[in-house]
N, C-alpha and C positions, 0 to 999 in steps of 0.2 A: 441582347442585340439580335435582330433577325436579319439574315442575309439570304437573298435569292442568288444562288451560286451560278446556275446555268452553265455558261461557257467560260466562266472566270478561270484564269490560269491558277494552278494549285499554289504557286509561290505567292501570288497576290492574296489569295484567300488565307493562307497560313500567316502571312504578315499582318493582315488585319486582326486575326485572332490573337496573335502573339503580342501585338502592340497596344491592343485595347485594354482599358481598365475594367471592362465588364467581366463578370464571372459566369454569365449565362449566354449561350449562343444557340440560336435555332437556325439551322442551315436547310434551306428549301431547294429543291431541284438540283441536288448533288448528282453529278454524272462523272464519276471516275477520278475526281481530284485526289491526289495522293498525299500522304503524310499528315493528314488531319490529326491534330492533337499531339504530334510528336514532341517529346521532351517537355510537355506542359504539366503544370499542376494547378490545383485550386480552381478549376473551371468545370462547368457542365456544358456538354455539347450535344444537342439533339440533331441528328442527321436524318433528313427525309430524302431518300434516294439511295444511290449506290456509291459509297466512298471508294477511292482507289486503293492500290496496294499500300501496305505499311501503315494502316490506320493505327494510331496510338503507339507507334514504335518509340521506344525509350521514354514512354510516358511516366510521369512522376506523381500521379495522384489525381488526375482528371476522372470525371465520370462521363462516359460516352454512350449514348443510346442511339442505335441505328434502327430506323424504321424502314427496312429493306434488307438487301443482302450486302455482306462484306466481300472483299476480294482476298487475294493472297497476302500472307504475311501480316495479318491483323494481330496487333499486340506483340510484334517482333521485339524481343529484348526489353519489354516493359518492366519497370521497377515497382510501381505502385499504381493503384487506381482500379477502375472497373469499366469493362466494355460489355455492353449487352446488345446482342444482335437479334432483332425480331425477324429472322430469316436464316439463310445459310451463309456459309463463307468458304473461301478457297483453301488452297494448300498452305502449309506451314503456319497455320493459326497458332499463336502462342509459342512459336519457336524461340527458344532461348530466354523465355520469361524468367525473371528473377524475383518477381512478386506481382501482386495484384490478382484480379479475377476476370475471367472471360466467361460469359454465358451465351450460348448459341441455341436458338430455338429449333432450327432444322438441321440439315446435314452439313458436313464439313469435308474438305478435300483430304489429301494425303499428308503424312508427316505432321499430324496435328498433336500439339501438346508436348513436344520435345522440350522440356523445361526443367528448371531447377526443381527438384522434388519437394522443396519447402513451400513452393507457391501453390495457390489454390486454383487449379485449372478445372473448371467444371463444364460439362457439356450435356445439355438436355437432348435426349433422343438420339444419341450417337450409337453407331454399331458397336457391338461388343468387341470386335477386333481392334477398332480405333481406341475404345475406352481402355483397353488393357495396356495401351502404350501411352496414355495420358498421365500427367503428373498426379492426378487424384482420381479416385473412383467414385467420389461423391457426386450424385446427380441432383439437380434442382430444376424445376420447370421455370421457364422465363416468366410465367404468370405469377410465380411466388415472389418475384423481385420488385 
């Protein structure tokens, strides 16, 4: 399902995704809508634009691809799944992750990767000081994914 998001309220957008029987969503013109993919499983969501805070929070197995930048709290307390950001993202990315994977092509903010040590938090091109605080020191380029 393709959705041109533009000024759609985040609650309306998330309701459409949650209630739809579709397993694939292409979101165009995303401009700060929060909580995309929260608590969901079994779906792939391609986001063109900039999703708002808490992208993929409590996620249980979705695959989310962001063609732009993420904001704060991406993957907050996620359980399973994969978030791939073809850009940078903000503070507390991966904070409290219990599982899943997050890949970030560019830079990230502060307090990145404070997660359960058993989850696979990977960051491409992150500064050494941030990497030493992340849950895993394994690096992979976004282009490998």
